[in-house]
C-alpha positions as CSV (number, residue, x, y, z in Angstrom):
1,M,0.0,0.0,0.0
2,N,1.2,3.7,-0.9
3,D,1.5,6.3,1.5
4,I,1.3,8.9,-1.3
5,S,-1.6,10.2,-3.4
6,V,-1.7,13.2,-5.9
7,L,-4.7,15.5,-5.4
8,Y,-5.3,18.1,-8.4
9,Y,-7.9,20.6,-7.9
10,T,-9.0,23.0,-10.4
11,A,-11.5,25.9,-11.0
12,N,-11.3,25.1,-14.8
13,V,-10.9,28.8,-15.9
14,A,-7.3,28.1,-17.6
15,P,-7.7,27.4,-21.3
16,E,-8.3,23.5,-21.7
17,N,-4.8,23.3,-23.8
18,F,-2.9,24.7,-21.2
19,T,-4.4,22.2,-18.4
20,R,-4.2,19.2,-20.6
21,N,-0.5,19.8,-21.0
22,I,0.0,20.3,-17.3
23,R,-1.8,17.1,-16.8
24,N,0.0,15.2,-19.3
25,H,3.4,16.3,-18.0
26,L,2.3,15.2,-14.6
27,L,1.5,11.8,-15.8
28,S,4.7,11.4,-17.7
29,W,6.7,11.4,-14.5
30,L,4.3,10.0,-11.7
31,P,4.7,6.2,-11.0
32,K,1.8,4.6,-12.5
33,D,0.9,2.8,-9.1
34,I,0.3,6.4,-7.4
35,P,-3.5,7.3,-7.2
36,I,-4.7,10.7,-8.5
37,V,-7.7,12.3,-7.2
38,S,-8.8,15.3,-9.1
39,V,-11.5,17.8,-7.7
40,S,-13.0,20.1,-10.4
41,Q,-15.6,22.8,-10.8
42,K,-16.6,20.7,-14.2
43,P,-16.0,17.0,-15.0
44,I,-12.7,16.0,-16.4
45,D,-10.9,12.9,-17.2
46,F,-7.9,12.8,-14.5
47,G,-7.6,10.1,-12.1
48,H,-10.7,9.8,-9.9
49,N,-12.5,12.8,-10.7
50,V,-15.0,14.8,-8.1
51,C,-16.7,17.5,-9.3
52,V,-18.1,19.9,-7.0
53,G,-20.0,22.1,-9.6
54,E,-19.4,25.7,-10.6
55,I,-18.9,27.1,-6.9
56,G,-16.6,30.0,-8.3
57,Q,-13.3,30.9,-7.3
58,S,-12.1,32.2,-3.9
59,I,-9.9,31.3,-1.2
60,Y,-12.6,29.6,0.7
61,N,-13.7,27.4,-2.2
62,I,-10.0,26.4,-2.7
63,Y,-10.2,24.9,0.6
64,I,-13.5,23.3,0.1
65,Q,-12.3,21.7,-3.0
66,I,-8.8,20.7,-1.0
67,L,-11.0,19.2,2.0
68,V,-13.4,17.4,-0.6
69,G,-10.2,15.9,-2.2
70,A,-8.6,14.8,1.0
71,K,-11.6,13.3,2.5
72,K,-11.8,11.2,-0.8
73,I,-8.0,10.2,-0.5
């Protein structure tokens, strides 16, 4: 059992080409056995995705998304 997981969170406001490149780069060096949990405001195909809906951008909502992801992990 691994002690490491990756938590990826996004408000889905950056251009899709940009964020796709970031996710692909992350996948290129991340070992295949490391689980990924993504928390997003729109559904994405990256790891185990949890979509929280379009809750907007704020410091508070960042913490909400991190909390949702941490609970999932």
